[in-house]
VEXDREN-2710 file (C-alpha; in Angstrom, 1 decimal):
% VEXDREN-2710
k/r/px/py/pz
1/MET/159.3/61.9/35.5
2/ALA/159.8/59.8/38.7
3/ARG/157.8/61.0/41.6
4/GLY/158.7/60.6/45.0
5/LYS/156.3/59.6/48.1
6/ARG/156.8/58.5/51.7
7/ILE/154.5/55.6/52.9
8/HIS/153.7/55.2/56.7
9/THR/153.8/51.7/58.2
10/GLY/151.5/52.1/61.0
11/ARG/154.6/51.6/63.3
12/GLY/156.1/55.3/63.4
13/ARG/158.3/54.4/60.3
14/ILE/158.4/56.0/57.3
15/MET/159.8/54.1/54.1
16/PRO/160.6/56.5/51.0
17/PHE/159.9/55.3/47.5
18/VAL/160.1/56.5/44.1
19/THR/157.3/56.1/41.6
20/THR/158.7/55.3/38.0
21/ASP/157.3/56.0/34.7
22/ASP/155.9/52.7/34.4
23/GLY/154.3/52.6/37.7
24/ALA/156.7/50.9/39.8
25/ASN/157.3/52.1/43.3
26/ILE/161.3/51.9/44.1
27/HIS/162.1/51.1/47.6
28/PHE/165.3/52.7/48.7
29/THR/167.2/53.5/52.2
30/ASP/169.3/56.8/52.6
31/THR/171.5/57.7/55.7
32/GLY/171.6/61.1/54.6
33/GLY/174.4/63.5/55.5
34/ASP/176.7/65.9/53.6
35/GLY/179.4/63.2/52.6
36/PRO/180.2/61.9/49.1
37/VAL/177.1/59.7/47.9
38/LEU/177.7/55.7/48.0
39/LEU/174.7/54.0/46.1
40/LEU/174.7/50.1/46.9
41/LEU/173.1/47.6/45.0
42/HIS/172.2/44.0/46.0
43/THR/172.4/40.7/44.4
44/ILE/169.7/38.2/42.9
45/PHE/167.5/37.1/45.8
46/MET/168.5/39.8/48.3
47/ASP/167.3/43.3/49.3
48/THR/168.7/46.6/50.8
49/GLU/169.2/44.8/54.0
50/MET/172.2/43.0/53.1
51/TRP/173.9/46.4/53.3
52/ASP/173.2/46.8/56.9
53/GLY/177.0/46.4/57.5
54/GLN/177.9/49.1/55.4
55/GLN/175.9/51.9/57.3
56/ALA/179.3/52.1/59.4
57/LEU/180.5/54.2/56.3
58/HIS/178.2/56.9/57.7
59/PRO/178.6/59.6/58.3
60/ASP/181.8/59.9/56.4
61/TYR/179.7/59.0/53.3
62/ARG/175.8/59.0/52.2
63/VAL/174.7/55.7/52.1
64/ILE/172.2/55.0/49.8
65/ALA/170.6/51.3/48.9
66/VAL/167.9/50.3/46.4
67/ASP/165.4/47.0/46.5
68/ALA/165.6/46.0/42.7
69/ARG/162.2/45.1/41.2
70/GLY/161.0/41.3/42.5
71/HIS/162.8/42.4/45.8
72/GLY/162.6/43.8/49.5
73/ARG/159.6/46.5/49.5
74/THR/159.9/47.6/46.1
75/GLU/156.5/47.1/44.1
76/ASP/156.4/46.8/40.1
77/PRO/153.5/46.3/38.0
78/GLY/154.9/42.6/36.9
79/ASN/156.1/43.5/33.5
80/PRO/159.4/41.7/32.4
81/PHE/162.2/43.8/32.8
82/ASP/166.3/43.7/31.9
83/TRP/169.3/45.2/34.0
84/TRP/169.2/48.6/31.8
85/ARG/165.8/49.2/33.3
86/LEU/166.8/48.5/36.9
87/ALA/169.5/50.9/36.3
88/TRP/167.3/53.7/35.2
89/ASP/164.9/52.8/38.3
90/CYS/168.4/53.9/40.3
91/TRP/168.8/56.9/38.4
92/ALA/165.1/57.8/39.0
93/VAL/166.0/57.4/42.8
94/LEU/169.2/59.5/42.3
95/ASP/167.2/62.3/40.5
96/HIS/164.5/62.4/43.1
97/LEU/166.9/62.9/45.7
98/GLY/169.0/65.5/43.6
99/ILE/172.1/63.9/43.6
100/ASP/174.6/64.5/40.7
101/THR/177.7/62.4/41.1
102/LEU/178.5/59.4/43.3
103/VAL/180.0/56.0/43.4
104/VAL/177.9/53.1/42.5
105/GLY/178.8/49.5/44.2
106/GLY/177.0/46.1/43.7
107/ILE/177.2/42.4/44.1
108/PHE/176.7/40.4/40.6
109/GLN/173.0/41.6/39.5
110/GLY/174.0/44.9/41.5
111/GLY/177.6/44.9/39.8
112/GLY/175.8/44.6/36.4
113/ILE/173.2/47.5/37.0
114/ALA/176.3/49.7/38.1
115/MET/178.0/48.9/34.8
116/ARG/175.2/49.7/32.9
117/MET/174.5/53.0/34.9
118/ALA/178.3/53.8/34.2
119/LEU/177.3/53.5/30.6
120/GLN/174.3/55.4/30.7
121/GLN/175.5/58.4/32.4
122/PRO/179.3/57.9/32.6
123/ARG/179.7/61.8/33.8
124/ARG/178.1/61.2/36.8
125/ILE/179.8/58.3/38.1
126/ARG/183.0/59.0/40.0
127/GLY/183.8/55.3/40.4
128/LEU/182.8/51.6/40.7
129/ILE/182.6/48.9/43.4
130/LEU/182.0/45.7/41.6
131/ILE/181.6/42.5/43.9
132/GLY/181.5/39.2/42.4
133/SER/180.5/40.8/39.1
134/SER/180.8/40.1/35.2
135/ALA/180.3/41.8/32.2
136/LYS/179.5/38.4/30.2
137/PRO/176.1/36.4/30.0
138/TYR/175.6/33.0/31.1
139/ASP/176.9/30.4/28.4
140/GLY/174.6/27.9/27.1
141/GLU/175.3/25.2/29.6
142/GLU/175.2/27.7/32.3
143/ARG/171.8/29.2/31.2
144/ALA/170.0/25.9/31.4
145/ALA/171.6/24.5/34.3
146/TYR/170.1/28.1/36.1
147/THR/166.8/27.9/34.3
148/ARG/166.2/24.4/35.7
149/ILE/167.6/24.9/39.3
150/LEU/166.4/29.0/39.8
151/LEU/163.6/29.0/37.8
152/LYS/161.9/25.7/37.4
153/THR/162.9/24.3/40.5
154/TRP/163.0/27.1/42.9
155/VAL/160.7/29.8/41.7
156/LEU/158.0/28.0/39.9
157/GLY/158.5/24.8/41.6
158/ASP/156.1/23.0/44.1
159/GLY/159.1/20.9/46.1
160/PRO/160.0/21.7/49.3
161/LEU/162.1/24.9/49.2
162/GLU/164.5/24.4/51.8
163/ASP/166.0/21.6/49.8
164/ILE/167.1/24.0/47.5
165/THR/167.9/27.1/49.2
166/GLN/169.8/25.6/52.1
167/PRO/172.5/24.3/50.3
168/ILE/172.5/27.3/47.7
169/SER/172.6/30.0/50.7
170/ALA/175.9/28.5/51.5
171/GLN/177.6/29.5/48.3
172/MET/175.4/32.2/47.5
173/ILE/175.8/34.3/50.6
174/GLY/178.5/32.4/52.8
175/GLY/179.0/33.4/56.0
176/THR/177.7/31.4/59.3
177/ARG/174.1/29.4/59.3
178/GLU/172.8/32.0/61.4
179/GLN/173.7/34.7/58.9
180/ARG/172.1/32.8/56.0
181/ALA/168.6/31.8/58.3
182/ALA/167.1/35.2/57.9
183/TRP/167.3/34.9/54.2
184/VAL/166.2/31.3/53.8
185/GLU/163.0/32.8/55.7
186/LYS/162.4/35.6/53.7
187/TRP/162.6/33.4/50.4
188/ALA/159.9/31.0/51.9
189/ILE/157.3/33.8/52.3
190/ASP/156.5/34.2/48.5
191/ARG/158.7/31.6/46.0
192/ARG/156.9/33.0/43.1
193/ARG/157.7/36.8/43.5
194/PRO/161.5/37.1/41.8
195/GLU/160.4/35.2/38.9
196/ALA/161.1/38.0/36.6
197/ALA/164.2/39.0/38.2
198/VAL/165.4/35.5/37.7
199/ARG/164.5/35.7/34.2
200/SER/166.3/39.0/34.0
201/VAL/169.7/37.2/35.4
202/ILE/169.4/34.1/33.0
203/GLU/168.7/36.1/29.8
204/ARG/170.9/38.9/30.4
205/GLU/172.9/40.0/27.2
206/SER/176.9/40.5/27.3
207/ILE/178.2/43.8/27.5
208/VAL/182.0/42.6/27.2
209/ASP/182.2/44.7/24.0
210/VAL/181.0/48.0/25.5
211/VAL/182.6/48.2/29.2
212/SER/185.8/49.3/27.7
213/GLY/184.0/53.0/27.2
214/ILE/183.9/52.8/31.4
215/THR/187.0/54.8/32.1
216/MET/186.1/55.7/35.8
217/PRO/188.4/53.8/38.4
218/ALA/186.9/50.3/39.6
219/LEU/187.1/48.4/43.1
220/LEU/186.7/44.8/41.8
221/MET/186.4/42.3/44.8
222/CYS/185.4/38.8/45.6
223/GLY/185.5/36.4/48.7
224/ILE/187.8/33.6/48.4
225/GLY/185.0/30.9/48.5
226/ASP/183.1/32.3/45.5
227/ALA/183.1/29.5/43.5
228/THR/181.3/31.2/40.1
229/HIS/183.0/34.8/40.5
230/GLY/186.1/34.2/42.1
231/ARG/189.5/36.1/41.3
232/ALA/190.0/34.7/37.8
233/ILE/186.5/36.3/36.7
234/GLN/187.5/39.7/38.4
235/GLU/190.7/39.6/36.7
236/GLU/189.1/39.0/33.2
237/LEU/186.3/41.9/34.2
238/ALA/189.3/44.1/34.9
239/GLY/190.9/43.5/31.5
240/HIS/187.8/44.5/29.7
241/LEU/187.1/47.8/31.8
242/GLY/188.7/50.9/30.3
243/GLY/189.9/52.3/33.6
244/PRO/192.3/51.8/36.3
245/THR/191.1/48.6/38.5
246/GLN/192.0/47.1/41.7
247/ILE/191.4/43.6/42.6
248/GLU/190.8/42.6/46.4
249/VAL/190.3/38.7/47.3
250/ILE/188.8/38.6/50.9
251/ASP/190.6/35.7/52.4
252/ALA/188.7/34.5/55.5
253/PRO/186.4/31.4/56.6
254/GLY/182.9/31.9/54.8
255/ALA/184.0/34.4/52.4
256/CYS/181.6/33.6/49.4
257/HIS/179.6/35.8/47.1
258/ALA/177.9/38.3/49.8
259/VAL/180.8/38.9/51.1
260/PRO/180.0/42.7/52.4
261/TYR/177.4/41.1/54.2
262/THR/178.9/38.1/56.0
263/HIS/182.3/39.9/56.5
264/PRO/181.6/43.9/56.8
265/GLU/184.3/44.1/59.5
266/LEU/186.9/43.0/56.3
267/THR/185.5/44.9/53.5
268/ASN/184.4/47.9/55.0
269/PRO/188.2/48.9/55.5
270/VAL/189.0/48.0/51.8
271/ILE/186.1/50.0/50.6
272/ARG/186.7/53.2/52.8
273/LYS/190.6/53.2/51.9
274/TRP/189.5/52.9/48.1
275/LEU/187.1/55.7/48.3
276/GLU/189.5/57.7/50.1
277/ASN/191.8/57.4/47.2
278/LEU/189.6/58.4/44.5
279/PRO/190.1/61.5/42.5
280/THR/187.9/64.3/43.6
281/ASP/187.5/65.9/39.9
END
């Protein structure tokens, strides 16, 4: 059973954590409130702070975000993990908070975790918001490329990190140079830390054959500049899911992979309208 605790930072702030059965301390943020619950899950190399713009959905919605293992303030024992394990981590947080039903949203890694949550406990998921997501794994060529770039050069390499992160951030995050700068600085603090997380991305398995069992409504979204998970990939995913889907493409300069972070003024109204139209049963 997961155990909750709060850690004092020494600066008057209290950070909430849940300790899992294998000893990970999963950090989460929670606006609180009586509104329907919306859980938001970040993409690889980012953390709960990417969802700061979605705090505007409160108080109409109770917005919760979780730092996955290898990211943010979450502390884990350093063992290998997959996206199914990350999904169970989220359930540990929700069970600790006493939350039964909710909507789950996520970008890429977060979207993959959200779909796995829907397969683990479908009764509890009212809907999914899948941003730049896919049910497919990397093919052989993609796997080799991401192993070379993300794992061997970025995480395990010793060369200048900004030579890698600056160009990658333009696509992975998008937006303006100022919006990307804070993340590039974060990545420089400990380049080795996300090794297990990167391996889980590269080695993830296909769930194409099982997502037809996901029958709750799903909002699929991408930025028009998302070169790897654009509209075609969202249409493919919609064809595999078993429930009603809605696809939205955010058409704006700099709208790439992390579009809710870079363009909350455009994504929040889409998310809010879709949430308002969800069945209440």
